[in-house]
N, C-alpha and C positions, 0 to 999 in steps of 0.2 A: 813245624806249626809257627814256633819263632817266625819268621819270613811272612809270613800270611799276616800276623798281627801286628808288627813291627815295622817292618818295609815297604817303605810309601807306593818301591818299584814291585809288578806283580810280576810273580817265577810260579811259569807253569810247571808241571806236573814230567810235562816231558823234559824240560831242563833239566831238571836236577836229578833225574833218573841218565840221563845224559854226563851229568857233573859225578855219576856214582859208576862209571864206565859200563853201565849198562849192569850192576851183581845184582839190581833188582829191577822189578816190574813199577810200572805205575799202579797195577791192582796193590802188588805189596802197600808200595808207601803205604797210600789209602787204608789197607786196611791197619797199618800199624798208627794212623796220624787217630783212626777211628779207636783201638785199642788205650790209645795217651791220652785220648777226651775222653772218654769210656771211664782210665782208671782215676782222673782226678777232676773227677764229677763236673766234666766240661768247664771248670774251674781255670777256666785258660789265662785269664787277666782280671785277678782279683782286687780290691780295691787296696793302696798300699795307705800307710799313714803319711807318708812322705808324698804320695799326690795328695792326700785330703790338706794337709799345708801350703801344698803350692795354690789349692784351689779358694781354700777355705780364705787364706788369710788377706789377701786381697780385700776382699768382702770385711773383711773387722776393718781394718787400717786404711781404709781412703782417705776420710778426715785426719787421720794424722798429721802435722806438719813437722814433728822433728824426724826427718830420715833418717837420720844415724840409727837414732834410737829402733825405727822399726825396723830398717835394715840389718840388725845389730839383732834384734828381737827375734826376724826368721831366719838369720846364721842360727841365732842358739835354738828356736825348734829344729830345726832341722839336725842338727849338732846333738839334743837329745834322744829325738828321733833313733838316728841310727846307734846311738848306748841301745837305745830298749831292747834293740837283737841279744843282747849277752844274756837278759833276764829273762828266764824261764816263762815265768808266768805271764809275760809281757807279749809273748810269743806264740802264749797254746790259743786253744780254740776257746777258753773263757772270754781275751782279752781282743773288743774291736781294734780295727788298726783306727776307726774316725774317734776311743778314746785315749789309747794312746796320742796321738794327733792333738787333740785337744787339750791335757794337760802337758804336753811339753807347749805350745800357747799358751794357755796362763801362768805355767810357768816363766815363762821367757820376759811376757808382761810386767810380772812381777817382779821379774830383777831388775828390769828398764827401767821399774816405776814410771811406766806410760798413761795414760790419765786415762783415769776407771772407768769413762767414758766408755772403751772400748768392751771393756765386762759388760754394761748393758747391752750395747749392739750385737756383742757376744748371746746372748738372751735372750735379744729380740730372733735371731736365725734359726 
């Protein structure tokens, strides 16, 4: 399943079966894929806090001229997001990945004292 989602080159079921020295059939592989997908509730590529930061950050920082401050704030946002996985409350189903990402971005903006206009842009989006 991971190769189907992340790999740019398509790999056929027959190729996968041959890699397994014919220890299983394409039918076995299809049944297992379906079982995994059903177990995961078809949430095969859920949104993450890091992906949210990567997509959202450029939108709110496009008018900021302080390149060092922007780069530092982005790095701190990523770091805070990585740290959040160590706290159960941020990884449970009660916390949305976008909420964790927004908190990390706002903290990094505040820490590096970037212009308050960014927070206004944040509210617009």
